[in-house]
C-alpha positions as CSV (number, residue, x, y, z in Angstrom):
1,X,67.4,93.4,65.5
2,X,63.8,93.7,64.7
3,X,60.8,95.2,66.6
4,X,62.5,97.4,69.1
5,X,61.9,97.5,72.8
6,X,58.1,96.7,72.7
7,X,58.2,93.3,71.0
8,X,61.8,93.0,69.5
9,X,64.1,90.3,68.8
10,X,67.8,90.5,68.7
11,X,70.3,88.0,67.6
12,X,74.4,88.3,67.2
13,X,75.7,87.6,63.8
14,X,77.3,84.3,65.0
15,X,73.9,83.3,66.5
16,X,75.4,82.8,70.1
17,X,73.3,85.3,71.6
18,X,69.6,85.6,71.1
19,X,67.1,87.7,73.1
20,X,63.5,88.7,72.9
21,X,63.3,92.5,73.8
22,X,60.4,93.8,75.9
23,X,59.6,97.0,77.9
24,X,60.3,96.6,81.6
25,X,57.6,96.6,84.2
26,X,58.6,100.0,85.6
27,X,57.9,101.5,82.1
28,X,54.6,99.8,81.7
29,X,55.6,96.5,80.1
30,X,55.1,93.0,81.1
31,X,58.8,92.5,81.6
32,X,58.6,89.3,79.7
33,X,62.0,89.5,78.0
34,X,65.2,91.4,78.2
35,X,65.4,95.3,77.9
36,X,68.2,97.3,76.3
37,X,69.3,98.6,79.8
38,X,70.0,95.1,81.0
39,X,72.0,94.4,77.8
40,X,74.1,97.6,78.4
41,X,74.6,96.5,82.1
42,X,76.0,93.2,81.2
43,X,78.2,94.5,78.5
44,X,79.5,97.4,80.6
45,X,80.3,95.0,83.5
46,X,82.1,92.5,81.2
47,X,84.2,95.3,79.6
48,X,85.0,96.7,83.0
49,X,86.1,93.5,84.5
50,X,88.5,93.2,81.4
51,X,89.9,96.7,82.2
52,X,90.4,95.7,85.9
53,X,92.3,92.7,84.9
54,X,94.5,94.8,82.5
55,X,95.2,97.4,85.3
56,X,96.0,94.7,87.8
57,X,98.4,93.0,85.5
58,X,100.3,96.2,84.9
59,X,100.6,96.7,88.7
60,X,101.5,93.1,89.2
61,X,98.4,92.5,91.4
62,X,96.1,89.6,91.7
63,X,92.5,90.5,91.8
64,X,91.0,87.0,92.6
65,X,87.4,86.5,92.1
66,X,86.0,89.9,90.8
67,X,82.1,90.5,91.0
68,X,80.5,93.5,89.4
69,X,76.9,94.3,90.1
70,X,76.0,96.7,87.2
71,X,72.8,98.7,87.2
72,X,71.6,100.8,84.4
73,X,68.7,103.1,84.8
74,X,66.7,105.0,82.3
75,X,66.5,108.7,83.3
76,X,64.0,111.3,82.1
77,X,66.0,114.3,80.9
78,X,64.9,117.8,80.0
79,X,62.7,118.2,76.9
80,X,61.0,114.8,77.3
81,X,64.1,113.0,76.2
82,X,65.9,110.1,78.0
83,X,69.4,109.1,79.1
84,X,70.8,106.5,81.2
85,X,72.9,106.3,84.5
86,X,75.1,103.6,85.6
87,X,76.1,102.1,88.9
88,X,79.0,99.7,89.1
89,X,79.5,98.0,92.5
90,X,82.9,96.3,92.2
91,X,83.7,93.6,94.7
92,X,87.5,92.7,94.9
93,X,87.8,90.1,97.8
94,X,91.5,89.8,97.7
95,X,92.3,93.6,97.4
96,X,91.7,95.7,100.5
97,X,91.2,99.4,101.1
98,X,92.6,102.1,99.1
99,X,94.2,99.6,96.7
100,X,90.7,98.5,95.6
101,X,89.6,102.0,95.0
102,X,92.7,102.9,93.0
103,X,92.2,99.8,90.9
104,X,88.6,100.6,90.2
105,X,89.5,104.3,89.4
106,X,92.2,103.4,87.1
107,X,90.0,100.6,85.3
108,X,87.4,103.4,84.8
109,X,90.1,105.4,82.8
110,X,90.9,102.6,80.5
111,X,87.6,100.8,80.0
112,X,86.2,101.4,76.5
113,X,82.6,101.7,77.8
114,X,83.7,104.3,80.4
115,X,85.5,106.2,77.7
116,X,82.6,106.0,75.4
117,X,80.0,107.4,78.0
118,X,82.4,109.8,79.8
119,X,80.8,113.2,80.1
120,X,77.5,111.9,78.6
121,X,76.1,109.9,81.5
122,X,76.4,109.6,85.2
123,X,78.5,106.7,86.3
124,X,78.7,105.9,90.1
125,X,81.6,103.5,91.2
126,X,82.1,101.6,94.4
127,X,85.0,99.4,95.3
128,X,84.2,96.8,98.1
129,X,81.3,99.2,99.1
130,X,83.2,102.3,99.3
131,X,82.6,105.2,96.8
132,X,85.3,105.8,94.2
133,X,85.8,109.2,92.6
134,X,85.7,109.0,88.9
């Protein structure tokens, strides 16, 4: 990683992921690149989907085609510092009602991203459009 959020460039050690980093328009940038919040959103969603699959296997459930709309927002905190907030909207077309909410809640308990951020940032979860208590 070189250059930071203003005009940075990041590359994984295997070279399979390479991105130009830029400040998003809502923070005054031109948006001509990826910002760190977008990378965090994609990573969290991928990790959460893996946690959902693990929880479903334990319960002998089939989740079908899972879709996760992940949003990460930069939030101004006290003392002119910043934090982030996350929204994960999980769609489980083959799982209905309370079972979907239970799966998402359980996945939140085992997901490494959820465990790494628990108590540090606000994470809002929904399952098939219904809020999940986390």
